[in-house]
DRENTORKOL-3810 file (N, C-alpha, C; in nm, 4 decimals):
REM DRENTORKOL-3810
@n.u->1.5866; n.v->-2.7099; n.w->1.0064; ca.u->1.7331; ca.v->-2.6880; ca.w->1.0160; c.u->1.7638; c.v->-2.5478; c.w->0.9855
@n.u->1.8396; n.v->-2.4866; n.w->1.0626; ca.u->1.8810; ca.v->-2.3446; ca.w->1.0503; c.u->2.0130; c.v->-2.3386; c.w->0.9829
@n.u->2.0104; n.v->-2.3201; n.w->0.8469; ca.u->2.1346; ca.v->-2.3125; ca.w->0.7751; c.u->2.1849; c.v->-2.1728; c.w->0.7528
@n.u->2.3169; n.v->-2.1554; n.w->0.7628; ca.u->2.3649; ca.v->-2.0150; ca.w->0.7334; c.u->2.3342; c.v->-1.9681; c.w->0.5925
@n.u->2.3030; n.v->-1.8445; n.w->0.5821; ca.u->2.2781; ca.v->-1.7786; ca.w->0.4473; c.u->2.3781; c.v->-1.8061; c.w->0.3502
@n.u->2.5064; n.v->-1.8042; n.w->0.3884; ca.u->2.6172; ca.v->-1.8318; ca.w->0.2960; c.u->2.6063; c.v->-1.9796; c.w->0.2379
@n.u->2.5605; n.v->-2.0693; n.w->0.3222; ca.u->2.5428; ca.v->-2.2082; ca.w->0.2699; c.u->2.4345; c.v->-2.2191; c.w->0.1755
@n.u->2.3191; n.v->-2.1523; n.w->0.2085; ca.u->2.2054; ca.v->-2.1533; ca.w->0.1129; c.u->2.2355; c.v->-2.0929; c.w->-0.0206
@n.u->2.3059; n.v->-1.9816; n.w->-0.0160; ca.u->2.3527; ca.v->-1.9116; ca.w->-0.1288; c.u->2.4422; c.v->-1.9936; c.w->-0.2170
@n.u->2.5377; n.v->-2.0612; n.w->-0.1520; ca.u->2.6367; ca.v->-2.1509; ca.w->-0.2210; c.u->2.5578; c.v->-2.2696; c.w->-0.2940
@n.u->2.4673; n.v->-2.3284; n.w->-0.2066; ca.u->2.3958; ca.v->-2.4490; ca.w->-0.2626; c.u->2.3102; c.v->-2.4035; c.w->-0.3833
@n.u->2.2479; n.v->-2.2871; n.w->-0.3716; ca.u->2.1610; ca.v->-2.2364; ca.w->-0.4810; c.u->2.2401; c.v->-2.2216; c.w->-0.6081
@n.u->2.3586; n.v->-2.1604; n.w->-0.5921; ca.u->2.4472; ca.v->-2.1389; ca.w->-0.7111; c.u->2.4895; c.v->-2.2691; c.w->-0.7717
@n.u->2.5231; n.v->-2.3684; n.w->-0.6854; ca.u->2.5620; ca.v->-2.4963; ca.w->-0.7364; c.u->2.4501; c.v->-2.5689; c.w->-0.8114
@n.u->2.3298; n.v->-2.5557; n.w->-0.7555; ca.u->2.2126; ca.v->-2.6199; ca.w->-0.8225; c.u->2.1733; c.v->-2.5521; c.w->-0.9483
@n.u->2.1877; n.v->-2.4217; n.w->-0.9582; ca.u->2.1759; ca.v->-2.3530; ca.w->-1.0843; c.u->2.2706; c.v->-2.4008; c.w->-1.1965
@n.u->2.4012; n.v->-2.4212; n.w->-1.1497; ca.u->2.5019; ca.v->-2.4709; ca.w->-1.2405; c.u->2.4663; c.v->-2.6176; c.w->-1.2952
@n.u->2.4196; n.v->-2.6949; n.w->-1.2009; ca.u->2.3784; ca.v->-2.8295; ca.w->-1.2401; c.u->2.2581; c.v->-2.8280; c.w->-1.3378
@n.u->2.1725; n.v->-2.7392; n.w->-1.3140; ca.u->2.0491; ca.v->-2.7198; ca.w->-1.3992; c.u->2.0974; c.v->-2.6788; c.w->-1.5352
@n.u->2.1955; n.v->-2.5960; n.w->-1.5431; ca.u->2.2565; ca.v->-2.5624; ca.w->-1.6806; c.u->2.3267; c.v->-2.6804; c.w->-1.7386
@n.u->2.4001; n.v->-2.7541; n.w->-1.6621; ca.u->2.4604; ca.v->-2.8770; ca.w->-1.7180; c.u->2.3587; c.v->-2.9725; c.w->-1.7714
@n.u->2.2428; n.v->-2.9956; n.w->-1.7030; ca.u->2.1465; ca.v->-3.0883; ca.w->-1.7503; c.u->2.0824; c.v->-3.0438; c.w->-1.8767
@n.u->2.0561; n.v->-2.9089; n.w->-1.8841; ca.u->2.0027; ca.v->-2.8509; ca.w->-2.0149; c.u->2.1051; c.v->-2.8749; c.w->-2.1300
@n.u->2.2334; n.v->-2.8607; n.w->-2.0932; ca.u->2.3391; ca.v->-2.8874; ca.w->-2.1950; c.u->2.3439; c.v->-3.0329; c.w->-2.2423
@n.u->2.3234; n.v->-3.1194; n.w->-2.1440; ca.u->2.3274; ca.v->-3.2615; ca.w->-2.1809; c.u->2.2006; c.v->-3.2943; c.w->-2.2703
@n.u->2.0866; n.v->-3.2403; n.w->-2.2376; ca.u->1.9696; ca.v->-3.2607; ca.w->-2.3225; c.u->2.0010; c.v->-3.2099; c.w->-2.4646
@n.u->2.0627; n.v->-3.0958; n.w->-2.4799; ca.u->2.0962; ca.v->-3.0452; ca.w->-2.6044; c.u->2.1947; c.v->-3.1274; c.w->-2.6711
@n.u->2.2943; n.v->-3.1882; n.w->-2.6084; ca.u->2.3838; ca.v->-3.2753; ca.w->-2.6668; c.u->2.3122; c.v->-3.3962; c.w->-2.7278
@n.u->2.2183; n.v->-3.4463; n.w->-2.6564; ca.u->2.1387; ca.v->-3.5595; ca.w->-2.7066; c.u->2.0693; c.v->-3.5232; c.w->-2.8374
@n.u->2.0027; n.v->-3.4092; n.w->-2.8330; ca.u->1.9266; ca.v->-3.3635; ca.w->-2.9525; c.u->2.0215; c.v->-3.3407; c.w->-3.0627
@n.u->2.1453; n.v->-3.2936; n.w->-3.0424; ca.u->2.2392; ca.v->-3.2714; ca.w->-3.1424; c.u->2.3111; c.v->-3.3928; c.w->-3.1977
@n.u->2.2860; n.v->-3.5061; n.w->-3.1310; ca.u->2.3490; ca.v->-3.6218; ca.w->-3.1782; c.u->2.4897; c.v->-3.6408; c.w->-3.1428
@n.u->2.5284; n.v->-3.5778; n.w->-3.0285; ca.u->2.6765; ca.v->-3.5889; ca.w->-2.9878; c.u->2.7126; c.v->-3.7250; c.w->-2.9462
@n.u->2.8403; n.v->-3.7513; n.w->-2.9490; ca.u->2.8925; ca.v->-3.8825; ca.w->-2.9061; c.u->2.8513; c.v->-3.9232; c.w->-2.7742
@n.u->2.8286; n.v->-4.0465; n.w->-2.7566; ca.u->2.7863; ca.v->-4.1067; ca.w->-2.6355; c.u->2.8789; c.v->-4.0877; c.w->-2.5236
@n.u->3.0095; n.v->-4.1030; n.w->-2.5466; ca.u->3.1180; ca.v->-4.0813; ca.w->-2.4463; c.u->3.1211; c.v->-3.9393; c.w->-2.3905
@n.u->3.0926; n.v->-3.8465; n.w->-2.4808; ca.u->3.0870; ca.v->-3.7015; ca.w->-2.4377; c.u->2.9652; c.v->-3.6709; c.w->-2.3471
@n.u->2.8498; n.v->-3.7409; n.w->-2.3817; ca.u->2.7318; ca.v->-3.7282; ca.w->-2.3012; c.u->2.7489; c.v->-3.7873; c.w->-2.1632
@n.u->2.8091; n.v->-3.9056; n.w->-2.1625; ca.u->2.8307; ca.v->-3.9777; ca.w->-2.0330; c.u->2.9301; c.v->-3.8989; c.w->-1.9504
@n.u->3.0265; n.v->-3.8431; n.w->-2.0111; ca.u->3.1211; ca.v->-3.7404; ca.w->-1.9278; c.u->3.0438; c.v->-3.6406; c.w->-1.8621
@n.u->2.9529; n.v->-3.5746; n.w->-1.9397; ca.u->2.8729; ca.v->-3.4657; ca.w->-1.8813; c.u->2.7761; c.v->-3.5172; c.w->-1.7804
@n.u->2.7112; n.v->-3.6301; n.w->-1.7942; ca.u->2.6300; ca.v->-3.6879; ca.w->-1.6951; c.u->2.6992; c.v->-3.7139; c.w->-1.5640
@n.u->2.8246; n.v->-3.7661; n.w->-1.5788; ca.u->2.9039; ca.v->-3.7956; ca.w->-1.4668; c.u->2.9343; c.v->-3.6633; c.w->-1.3878
@n.u->2.9675; n.v->-3.5628; n.w->-1.4634; ca.u->3.0001; ca.v->-3.4354; ca.w->-1.3959; c.u->2.8829; c.v->-3.3751; c.w->-1.3292
@n.u->2.7680; n.v->-3.3786; n.w->-1.3907; ca.u->2.6451; ca.v->-3.3299; ca.w->-1.3222; c.u->2.6029; c.v->-3.4057; c.w->-1.2033
@n.u->2.6268; n.v->-3.5472; n.w->-1.2181; ca.u->2.5922; ca.v->-3.6316; ca.w->-1.0962; c.u->2.6904; c.v->-3.5975; c.w->-0.9827
@n.u->2.8116; n.v->-3.5742; n.w->-1.0138; ca.u->2.9159; ca.v->-3.5410; ca.w->-0.9046; c.u->2.8820; c.v->-3.4062; c.w->-0.8500
@n.u->2.8351; n.v->-3.3133; n.w->-0.9273; ca.u->2.8000; ca.v->-3.1762; ca.w->-0.8651; c.u->2.6851; c.v->-3.1900; c.w->-0.7746
@n.u->2.5906; n.v->-3.2705; n.w->-0.8106; ca.u->2.4713; ca.v->-3.2935; ca.w->-0.7173; c.u->2.5108; c.v->-3.3622; c.w->-0.6002
@n.u->2.5968; n.v->-3.4618; n.w->-0.6039; ca.u->2.6482; ca.v->-3.5263; ca.w->-0.4789; c.u->2.7234; c.v->-3.4257; c.w->-0.3895
@n.u->2.8028; n.v->-3.3457; n.w->-0.4460; ca.u->2.8798; ca.v->-3.2460; ca.w->-0.3661; c.u->2.7780; c.v->-3.1500; c.w->-0.2957
@n.u->2.6746; n.v->-3.1118; n.w->-0.3680; ca.u->2.5682; ca.v->-3.0205; ca.w->-0.3058; c.u->2.5111; c.v->-3.0970; c.w->-0.1932
@n.u->2.4730; n.v->-3.2207; n.w->-0.1980; ca.u->2.4134; ca.v->-3.2952; ca.w->-0.0954; c.u->2.5036; c.v->-3.3133; c.w->0.0183
@n.u->2.6290; n.v->-3.3375; n.w->-0.0042; ca.u->2.7272; ca.v->-3.3471; ca.w->0.1054; c.u->2.7426; c.v->-3.2129; c.w->0.1748
@n.u->2.7454; n.v->-3.0989; n.w->0.1046; ca.u->2.7482; ca.v->-2.9744; ca.w->0.1633; c.u->2.6424; c.v->-2.9501; c.w->0.2531
@n.u->2.5148; n.v->-2.9854; n.w->0.2137; ca.u->2.3918; ca.v->-2.9670; ca.w->0.2864; c.u->2.4000; c.v->-3.0436; c.w->0.4180
@n.u->2.4352; n.v->-3.1713; n.w->0.4027; ca.u->2.4471; ca.v->-3.2632; ca.w->0.5224; c.u->2.5469; c.v->-3.2176; c.w->0.6158
@n.u->2.6682; n.v->-3.1694; n.w->0.5695; ca.u->2.7764; ca.v->-3.1212; ca.w->0.6521; c.u->2.7234; c.v->-2.9958; c.w->0.7321
@n.u->2.6521; n.v->-2.9088; n.w->0.6631; ca.u->2.5996; ca.v->-2.8052; ca.w->0.7377; c.u->2.4956; c.v->-2.8368; c.w->0.8427
@n.u->2.4199; n.v->-2.9409; n.w->0.8123; ca.u->2.3231; ca.v->-3.0006; ca.w->0.9113; c.u->2.3973; c.v->-3.0513; c.w->1.0318
@n.u->2.4986; n.v->-3.1267; n.w->1.0070; ca.u->2.5750; ca.v->-3.1945; ca.w->1.1142; c.u->2.6412; c.v->-3.0829; c.w->1.2011
@n.u->2.6940; n.v->-2.9737; n.w->1.1395; ca.u->2.7503; ca.v->-2.8683; ca.w->1.2132; c.u->2.6398; c.v->-2.8032; c.w->1.3068
@n.u->2.5262; n.v->-2.7832; n.w->1.2470; ca.u->2.4169; ca.v->-2.7238; ca.w->1.3240; c.u->2.3752; c.v->-2.8154; c.w->1.4373
@n.u->2.3797; n.v->-2.9368; n.w->1.4227; ca.u->2.3336; ca.v->-3.0425; ca.w->1.5297; c.u->2.4358; c.v->-3.0383; c.w->1.6422
@n.u->2.5658; n.v->-3.0304; n.w->1.6063; ca.u->2.6788; ca.v->-3.0297; ca.w->1.7076; c.u->2.6701; c.v->-2.9001; c.w->1.7841
@n.u->2.6537; n.v->-2.7893; n.w->1.7142; ca.u->2.6466; ca.v->-2.6547; ca.w->1.7762; c.u->2.5302; c.v->-2.6358; c.w->1.8718
@n.u->2.4121; n.v->-2.6936; n.w->1.8353; ca.u->2.2919; ca.v->-2.6734; ca.w->1.9160; c.u->2.2063; c.v->-2.8033; c.w->1.9211
@n.u->2.2597; n.v->-2.9051; n.w->1.9886; ca.u->2.1932; ca.v->-3.0322; ca.w->1.9868; c.u->2.0483; c.v->-3.0376; c.w->2.0403
@n.u->2.0220; n.v->-2.9626; n.w->2.1411; ca.u->1.8889; ca.v->-2.9619; ca.w->2.1951; c.u->1.7898; c.v->-2.9033; c.w->2.0927
@n.u->1.8202; n.v->-2.7949; n.w->2.0373; ca.u->1.7302; ca.v->-2.7268; ca.w->1.9290; c.u->1.7144; c.v->-2.8140; c.w->1.8219
@n.u->1.8236; n.v->-2.8653; n.w->1.7684; ca.u->1.8237; ca.v->-2.9584; ca.w->1.6407; c.u->1.7222; c.v->-3.0784; c.w->1.6715
@n.u->1.7448; n.v->-3.1371; n.w->1.7912; ca.u->1.6696; ca.v->-3.2606; ca.w->1.8219; c.u->1.5152; c.v->-3.2188; c.w->1.8357
@n.u->1.5012; n.v->-3.0966; n.w->1.9018; ca.u->1.3554; ca.v->-3.0505; ca.w->1.9105; c.u->1.2873; c.v->-3.0255; c.w->1.7766
@n.u->1.3670; n.v->-2.9919; n.w->1.6787; ca.u->1.3154; ca.v->-2.9645; ca.w->1.5401; c.u->1.3116; c.v->-3.0907; c.w->1.4518
@n.u->1.3425; n.v->-3.2054; n.w->1.5110; ca.u->1.3384; ca.v->-3.3317; ca.w->1.4447; c.u->1.4726; c.v->-3.3649; c.w->1.3671
@n.u->1.5781; n.v->-3.2960; n.w->1.4146; ca.u->1.7073; ca.v->-3.3278; ca.w->1.3399; c.u->1.8080; c.v->-3.3692; c.w->1.4384
@n.u->1.7786; n.v->-3.4763; n.w->1.5153; ca.u->1.8832; ca.v->-3.5394; ca.w->1.6026; c.u->1.9994; c.v->-3.5763; c.w->1.5220
@n.u->2.1168; n.v->-3.5700; n.w->1.5824; ca.u->2.2437; ca.v->-3.5948; ca.w->1.5042; c.u->2.2356; c.v->-3.7403; c.w->1.4384
@n.u->2.1714; n.v->-3.8336; n.w->1.4933; ca.u->2.1499; ca.v->-3.9653; ca.w->1.4401; c.u->2.0722; c.v->-3.9535; c.w->1.3023
@n.u->1.9703; n.v->-3.8677; n.w->1.3019; ca.u->1.8931; ca.v->-3.8440; ca.w->1.1812; c.u->1.9773; c.v->-3.7846; c.w->1.0696
@n.u->2.0616; n.v->-3.6904; n.w->1.1051; ca.u->2.1424; ca.v->-3.6246; ca.w->0.9998; c.u->2.2475; c.v->-3.7226; c.w->0.9537
@n.u->2.3019; n.v->-3.8061; n.w->1.0423; ca.u->2.3909; ca.v->-3.9063; ca.w->0.9977; c.u->2.3330; c.v->-4.0057; c.w->0.8953
@n.u->2.2065; n.v->-4.0409; n.w->0.9193; ca.u->2.1321; ca.v->-4.1223; ca.w->0.8272; c.u->2.1203; c.v->-4.0590; c.w->0.6908
@n.u->2.0944; n.v->-3.9230; n.w->0.6951; ca.u->2.0868; ca.v->-3.8548; ca.w->0.5603; c.u->2.2244; c.v->-3.8609; c.w->0.4958
@n.u->2.3327; n.v->-3.8532; n.w->0.5772; ca.u->2.4670; ca.v->-3.8627; ca.w->0.5019; c.u->2.4825; c.v->-4.0055; c.w->0.4401
@n.u->2.4470; n.v->-4.1067; n.w->0.5085; ca.u->2.4615; ca.v->-4.2438; ca.w->0.4501; c.u->2.3734; c.v->-4.2609; c.w->0.3270
@n.u->2.2663; n.v->-4.1848; n.w->0.3139; ca.u->2.1881; ca.v->-4.1983; ca.w->0.1897; c.u->2.2590; c.v->-4.1392; c.w->0.0676
@n.u->2.3539; n.v->-4.0454; n.w->0.0944; ca.u->2.4315; ca.v->-3.9898; ca.w->-0.0018; c.u->2.5576; c.v->-4.0715; c.w->-0.0344
@n.u->2.6069; n.v->-4.1368; n.w->0.0655; ca.u->2.7363; ca.v->-4.2084; ca.w->0.0395; c.u->2.7247; c.v->-4.3363; c.w->-0.0410
END
């Protein structure tokens, strides 16, 4: 899949932020923080990962629509990318 550099950069930044969130959650556990605070942060990290996944699949769908022959030849027929979307939904 041929993704725009801007999309790759944005996804990388998002994943680094999630990585920081997860480290923060681990620290919260070690510090004995309240359960509800930890769950709130887990929910936020989960949502951030979901958004990154949706962004990736949206870029893939765009690529498939713009160049369906090439995407199908590379193993990313639009139906395959739609299946990836349903895995996230």
